[in-house]
C-alpha positions as CSV (number, residue, x, y, z in Angstrom):
1,M,-14.1,-12.4,-13.8
2,I,-11.0,-12.7,-15.2
3,P,-10.9,-11.8,-18.7
4,E,-9.7,-14.4,-21.7
5,S,-6.1,-13.9,-22.2
6,S,-3.4,-15.5,-24.9
7,D,0.3,-16.0,-25.2
8,E,0.2,-12.7,-27.1
9,S,-1.8,-10.6,-25.0
10,P,1.5,-9.0,-23.1
11,R,3.1,-8.2,-26.5
12,A,-0.3,-6.5,-27.7
13,A,-0.1,-4.5,-24.2
14,G,3.2,-2.7,-25.2
15,L,6.0,-5.1,-25.0
16,E,7.8,-3.2,-27.9
17,R,8.2,-0.4,-25.7
18,V,10.4,-2.5,-23.4
19,A,14.0,-2.0,-24.3
20,P,16.2,-5.3,-23.3
21,G,17.8,-5.6,-20.5
22,A,15.7,-2.9,-18.5
23,L,14.9,-3.2,-15.0
24,L,11.0,-4.3,-14.9
25,C,9.1,-3.0,-12.3
26,V,6.0,-4.3,-11.0
27,V,2.8,-2.5,-9.8
28,G,-0.6,-4.5,-9.3
29,A,-2.7,-3.1,-6.6
30,R,-3.7,0.1,-4.6
31,P,-0.9,-0.2,-2.0
32,N,1.7,-0.4,-4.8
33,F,0.8,3.0,-6.6
34,M,2.2,5.3,-3.8
35,K,5.2,3.3,-3.7
36,I,6.2,2.9,-6.8
37,A,5.8,6.6,-8.2
38,P,8.8,8.0,-6.6
39,I,10.9,4.7,-8.1
40,M,10.1,5.4,-11.3
41,E,10.9,9.0,-10.8
42,A,14.2,8.3,-9.3
43,L,15.2,6.1,-11.8
44,A,14.1,8.2,-15.0
45,A,16.1,11.6,-13.3
46,G,19.4,12.9,-14.4
47,P,21.2,12.6,-17.3
48,A,21.8,8.8,-17.2
49,P,18.3,7.4,-16.0
50,V,18.6,3.7,-15.3
51,P,16.5,1.9,-17.7
52,A,13.2,0.6,-16.5
53,A,9.7,-0.3,-17.7
54,L,6.7,-0.3,-15.5
55,V,4.4,-3.6,-15.5
56,H,0.9,-3.0,-14.5
57,T,-0.5,-6.9,-13.9
58,G,-3.7,-5.1,-13.3
59,Q,-4.6,-6.6,-10.1
60,H,-6.6,-3.5,-9.4
61,Y,-6.8,-1.4,-12.1
62,D,-10.2,0.7,-13.6
63,A,-10.5,4.1,-15.5
64,G,-11.5,5.7,-12.1
65,M,-8.1,4.2,-10.3
66,K,-6.2,5.7,-13.2
67,A,-7.4,9.0,-13.1
68,A,-7.0,8.9,-9.0
69,F,-3.8,7.8,-8.4
70,F,-1.7,7.4,-11.9
71,T,-2.6,10.9,-12.9
72,Q,-2.5,12.1,-9.4
73,L,0.8,10.8,-8.9
74,G,2.3,11.0,-11.9
75,I,3.1,7.5,-12.6
76,P,4.0,6.9,-16.2
77,E,1.7,4.8,-18.5
78,P,2.6,1.6,-18.1
79,D,4.5,-0.1,-20.6
80,V,3.0,-3.6,-20.3
81,D,-0.3,-4.2,-19.3
82,L,-1.1,-7.8,-18.2
83,G,-4.8,-6.7,-17.8
84,V,-5.4,-9.5,-14.7
85,G,-8.3,-8.6,-13.2
86,S,-9.8,-10.0,-10.1
87,G,-10.2,-13.4,-8.6
88,S,-9.7,-15.7,-5.8
89,H,-6.1,-15.7,-4.3
90,A,-5.2,-18.5,-5.9
91,V,-6.5,-18.0,-9.4
92,Q,-4.9,-14.4,-9.5
93,T,-1.7,-15.2,-8.4
94,A,-1.5,-18.2,-10.8
95,E,-2.9,-15.8,-13.8
96,I,-0.5,-13.2,-13.0
97,M,2.4,-15.7,-13.3
98,R,0.7,-16.6,-16.4
99,R,0.8,-13.5,-18.0
100,F,4.3,-12.1,-16.6
101,E,6.4,-15.1,-18.1
102,P,5.9,-14.1,-21.6
103,V,7.4,-10.5,-20.7
104,V,10.1,-12.1,-18.6
105,D,11.3,-14.4,-21.9
106,A,10.9,-11.6,-24.5
107,A,12.0,-8.7,-22.4
108,H,15.5,-10.4,-21.1
109,P,15.3,-7.8,-18.2
110,A,18.5,-7.2,-16.0
111,A,16.2,-7.6,-13.0
112,V,12.7,-7.5,-11.7
113,L,11.5,-5.1,-9.3
114,V,8.5,-5.8,-7.0
115,V,7.1,-3.8,-3.9
116,G,5.1,-4.5,-1.1
117,D,3.1,-7.7,0.0
118,V,0.3,-7.9,-2.6
119,N,-0.5,-11.2,-5.0
120,S,1.5,-9.2,-7.7
121,T,4.5,-8.6,-5.8
122,I,4.5,-12.5,-5.1
123,A,3.4,-13.8,-8.4
124,C,6.2,-12.0,-10.3
125,G,8.8,-12.7,-8.2
126,L,8.1,-16.6,-8.4
127,V,8.6,-16.2,-12.2
128,A,11.8,-14.3,-12.4
129,A,13.3,-16.9,-9.5
130,K,11.9,-19.3,-11.4
131,K,13.4,-17.6,-14.7
132,G,16.9,-17.1,-12.9
133,V,16.3,-13.1,-13.3
134,P,17.4,-11.2,-10.1
135,L,14.6,-10.2,-8.0
136,I,14.7,-7.0,-5.8
137,H,11.9,-6.5,-3.4
138,V,11.2,-2.9,-2.0
139,E,9.7,-2.6,1.6
140,A,11.3,-5.9,2.6
141,G,11.4,-7.5,5.9
142,L,7.9,-6.3,7.6
143,R,6.3,-8.9,9.8
144,S,3.0,-9.2,11.5
145,F,3.9,-13.0,12.7
146,D,0.1,-13.8,11.4
147,R,0.4,-16.3,9.0
148,A,-3.4,-16.4,8.6
149,M,-2.8,-12.9,6.7
150,P,-2.6,-13.6,3.2
151,E,0.4,-10.5,2.8
152,E,2.4,-12.1,5.6
153,V,2.7,-15.2,3.4
154,N,3.3,-12.9,0.3
155,R,5.9,-11.0,2.3
156,V,8.1,-14.3,3.9
157,L,8.6,-15.9,0.5
158,T,9.2,-12.6,-1.5
159,D,11.9,-11.8,0.8
160,Q,13.2,-15.5,0.7
161,I,13.6,-15.6,-3.0
162,S,15.0,-12.1,-3.5
163,D,18.2,-11.1,-4.3
164,L,18.2,-7.7,-3.1
165,L,16.3,-6.2,-0.3
166,F,15.4,-2.6,0.6
167,T,14.1,-2.3,4.1
168,T,12.0,0.9,6.0
169,E,12.8,0.3,9.3
170,A,15.2,-1.5,11.8
171,S,13.1,-4.4,12.7
172,A,12.8,-5.8,9.2
173,Q,16.3,-6.1,9.2
174,A,16.3,-8.0,12.3
175,N,13.5,-10.3,11.0
176,L,15.5,-11.1,7.8
177,E,18.5,-12.2,9.5
178,R,16.6,-14.2,11.8
179,E,15.1,-15.9,8.9
180,G,18.9,-16.4,7.3
181,I,18.8,-14.1,4.7
182,D,22.3,-12.3,3.9
183,P,22.9,-9.3,5.5
184,A,24.9,-8.0,2.6
185,R,21.6,-8.6,0.4
186,V,19.8,-5.9,2.7
187,H,19.7,-2.2,2.6
188,F,17.7,0.1,4.9
189,V,16.8,3.0,2.7
190,G,13.8,4.3,4.3
191,N,10.1,4.4,3.1
192,V,8.8,5.4,-0.3
193,M,5.5,5.9,0.5
194,I,6.5,8.7,2.7
195,D,8.4,10.2,-0.1
196,T,5.2,10.5,-1.9
197,L,3.7,11.7,1.2
198,R,6.1,14.7,1.7
199,R,6.2,15.0,-2.2
200,H,2.2,15.6,-2.5
201,L,1.2,17.2,0.8
202,E,0.5,20.8,-0.5
203,R,-1.1,19.7,-2.9
204,A,-3.6,17.6,-1.0
205,V,-7.2,18.2,-1.3
206,P,-8.6,19.9,1.7
207,A,-11.1,18.3,3.9
208,A,-13.2,21.2,3.6
209,T,-13.7,20.6,-0.2
210,T,-14.2,16.8,0.1
211,L,-16.5,17.1,3.0
212,A,-18.5,20.2,1.5
213,G,-22.1,20.0,2.0
214,W,-22.2,17.9,4.9
215,S,-24.1,19.0,7.9
216,A,-23.0,16.8,10.8
217,P,-23.4,18.1,14.4
218,D,-20.1,18.7,15.9
219,L,-18.0,18.8,12.4
220,E,-16.6,21.9,13.3
221,D,-15.1,23.6,16.4
222,A,-12.9,26.9,17.3
223,R,-10.1,24.7,15.4
224,G,-12.1,24.3,12.3
225,L,-13.1,20.6,11.2
226,R,-13.1,18.4,13.8
227,Y,-13.6,14.7,12.5
228,A,-12.2,11.2,12.7
229,V,-11.2,8.9,9.4
230,L,-12.2,5.5,9.1
231,T,-10.9,2.9,6.9
232,L,-11.9,-1.1,6.5
233,H,-10.4,-3.5,4.1
234,R,-9.0,-6.9,5.8
235,P,-10.7,-9.9,5.3
236,S,-10.3,-10.6,8.8
237,N,-12.5,-7.5,9.8
238,V,-15.1,-7.2,6.9
239,D,-15.5,-11.2,5.9
240,D,-16.7,-12.2,9.1
241,A,-19.9,-10.9,9.5
242,A,-20.3,-10.8,13.6
243,T,-16.9,-8.8,13.5
244,L,-18.0,-6.6,11.1
245,E,-21.3,-5.9,12.7
246,R,-19.4,-5.1,16.0
247,L,-17.2,-2.7,14.5
248,V,-20.4,-1.2,12.8
249,A,-21.8,-0.6,16.4
250,T,-18.8,0.5,17.7
251,V,-18.3,3.2,14.8
252,V,-21.7,4.4,15.0
253,E,-21.5,4.9,19.1
254,L,-18.1,7.0,18.3
255,A,-19.8,9.1,15.9
256,G,-21.7,10.1,19.0
257,A,-18.5,11.7,19.9
258,I,-16.9,12.6,16.8
259,P,-18.3,12.6,13.7
260,V,-16.6,9.7,11.4
261,V,-15.7,10.0,7.6
262,F,-15.8,6.6,6.1
263,P,-14.4,6.0,2.3
264,V,-15.8,3.1,2.0
265,H,-13.6,0.4,0.0
266,P,-15.4,-2.1,-2.6
267,R,-14.7,-4.8,-0.7
268,T,-16.1,-3.7,2.4
269,A,-19.0,-2.2,0.1
270,G,-19.9,-5.6,-0.8
271,A,-19.5,-7.0,2.4
272,L,-21.8,-4.4,4.5
273,A,-24.2,-5.1,2.0
274,R,-24.4,-8.8,2.1
275,A,-24.8,-8.6,6.1
276,G,-27.7,-5.4,5.7
277,L,-25.3,-3.5,7.5
278,D,-24.8,-0.6,4.8
279,G,-28.1,0.9,5.5
280,R,-27.7,1.4,9.6
281,L,-23.9,3.4,8.6
282,A,-26.0,5.5,5.9
283,Q,-28.5,6.6,8.5
284,A,-26.4,6.9,11.6
285,R,-26.0,10.6,12.6
286,G,-22.2,11.7,12.5
287,V,-21.6,9.2,10.0
288,R,-20.5,10.3,6.4
289,M,-19.8,7.3,4.1
290,L,-17.9,8.3,0.6
291,P,-17.0,6.2,-2.2
292,P,-13.6,5.3,-2.8
293,V,-11.5,8.7,-2.8
294,G,-8.1,9.7,-4.8
295,Y,-4.8,9.9,-3.1
296,L,-4.8,13.4,-2.8
297,E,-8.5,13.7,-1.4
298,M,-7.3,10.9,0.9
299,L,-4.1,12.5,2.1
300,G,-6.2,15.6,2.8
301,L,-8.6,14.1,5.1
302,M,-5.8,12.0,7.1
303,A,-4.0,15.7,7.6
304,G,-6.9,17.2,8.8
305,A,-8.3,14.4,10.9
306,R,-8.2,14.3,15.0
307,M,-7.5,10.9,14.6
308,V,-7.7,7.7,12.0
309,L,-9.2,4.4,12.6
310,T,-7.9,2.0,10.4
311,D,-7.0,-1.8,9.4
312,S,-4.5,-0.5,6.8
313,G,-0.7,-0.8,6.9
314,G,0.2,2.2,4.8
315,M,-2.0,4.4,6.8
316,Q,-0.2,3.4,10.0
317,E,3.0,4.9,8.6
318,E,1.4,7.7,6.8
319,T,-0.3,9.0,9.8
320,T,3.2,8.7,11.6
321,A,4.6,10.5,9.0
322,L,1.8,13.2,9.5
323,G,1.5,13.5,13.6
324,V,-1.9,12.2,13.4
325,P,-3.0,10.0,16.2
326,C,-4.2,6.2,14.6
327,I,-5.8,3.6,16.2
328,T,-5.5,0.0,14.4
329,L,-8.1,-2.2,14.0
330,R,-6.2,-5.4,14.0
331,E,-4.6,-7.6,17.0
332,N,-1.2,-7.0,15.4
333,T,1.1,-4.7,13.1
334,E,3.8,-5.5,10.5
335,R,5.0,-2.1,10.8
336,P,5.9,-2.0,14.9
337,I,7.9,1.1,14.4
338,T,4.7,3.5,14.1
339,V,3.8,1.9,17.7
340,E,7.7,2.5,19.2
341,E,8.4,5.8,17.8
342,G,4.7,7.1,15.7
343,T,1.5,8.1,16.9
344,N,-0.2,4.5,16.5
345,T,-1.9,2.3,19.0
346,V,-3.2,-1.3,18.0
347,V,-6.5,-2.0,19.7
348,G,-7.6,-4.9,17.6
349,T,-11.6,-5.1,17.1
350,D,-12.8,-4.7,20.9
351,R,-15.5,-2.1,21.2
352,A,-14.1,-1.2,24.6
353,R,-10.6,-0.7,23.5
354,I,-11.2,1.1,20.7
355,L,-13.7,3.6,22.3
356,A,-11.1,3.9,25.4
357,A,-8.5,4.9,22.6
358,A,-10.5,7.2,20.8
359,R,-11.4,9.3,24.2
360,D,-7.7,9.1,24.9
361,I,-7.2,11.3,21.8
362,L,-10.1,13.2,22.2
363,T,-9.2,14.4,25.8
364,T,-5.4,14.2,26.1
365,G,-4.9,14.6,22.4
366,G,-3.1,10.9,21.9
367,K,0.5,10.1,21.0
368,G,2.6,12.9,20.0
369,G,5.4,10.5,18.3
370,R,8.1,11.3,16.1
371,V,9.1,10.5,11.9
372,P,11.4,7.5,12.1
373,R,14.9,7.8,10.5
374,L,15.1,8.0,7.1
375,W,11.2,8.8,6.6
376,D,12.6,11.9,5.0
377,G,11.3,11.7,1.4
378,Q,14.5,10.8,0.0
379,A,14.3,6.7,0.1
380,A,13.5,6.1,-3.7
381,R,17.1,8.3,-4.3
382,R,18.7,5.8,-2.3
383,I,17.2,2.8,-3.8
384,R,18.6,4.4,-7.5
385,A,22.1,4.8,-5.8
386,V,22.2,1.1,-4.5
387,L,20.7,-0.2,-7.8
388,E,23.1,1.9,-9.8
389,D,26.0,0.2,-7.9
390,W,24.6,-3.4,-8.0
391,L,24.1,-3.5,-11.8
392,A,27.3,-2.0,-12.6
393,A,28.7,-4.5,-10.2
394,R,26.7,-7.4,-12.2
395,G,27.2,-5.9,-15.8
396,A,23.6,-5.4,-15.8
397,E,23.9,-8.5,-17.7
398,P,20.3,-9.6,-18.7
399,A,19.8,-13.6,-17.0
400,T,17.4,-15.8,-18.1
401,R,17.1,-19.5,-18.6
402,D,14.4,-21.9,-19.8
């Protein structure tokens, strides 16, 4: 449930630490954490840091997650914590807007920076736009062309109201131009998620540590551990009982060919329990269900896997950067470069297509791919360079209106 709030709650959560005219950087949900970490680090670097404050909406937040992501990635303590919590898309978006507006009113920021495509992204973006505060969108222009995805709606709308847009791949620029966005506002800088991956890869927790004690058949071969990683969380996959049952049956069958490691998203855990499928997976030979794992644990699992099966956009990018074959359990992707240049194959939820793609990886090694241009770990530095020039051109003057 969403906790009770008042107009004073943002101030009590640390608004006094926000310098007037600072850049307000918003983080809200798990996919944001890996994106905001290198940005905050880049803004704070050097003898003349860019004044910035971190606002955590609390869309996804608990003590365990703070240890698993904030602490592991070196994300600074949020200056402002809105403490929104869970709720439906409409309720959550509205509550984020209600709590973020007083922060903008009090802070008089030079701009608001949002990342990705979660509810926090569009909610805080709308507040900024309606207050006349410049809006900056990192990871702009990605499109699945599937308006049934809530994230697609968030992406399209956020881009339309943004003043400065940073893209990760060439197709994003083309999408924005087609939608009427002035190219002068768009900057191709690379992928901040890959900044985080490259910085922390050496610190990744080895898969052998995460999987210690698991005696699955065929878990090891001459090359070491032999396993696949599975993640599921999209509503289209886990909220429809028939689709979820089909995927579970496919995973159980796949586990006969290669052990499957399945860190279970909280949303997915609930859906499996409601459908009565959690026991089937837990008892399946060759399937290891894990609770949600931290970033460094997941990075180690991905880096050591023979393949990854996922409906996560971020993991499509991470596997491409790691050179690990990826099978995307969706009918589309908003990250086409992972298919065109990387290791990703989009197969949907059809059992035969999934198993055929897995067999191809097991017999041929799957797509080799290459790392896309500017996915070199320097995207956040490029963002800072553009921001410095942009803020200087504007005089870094706070801009708000009643």
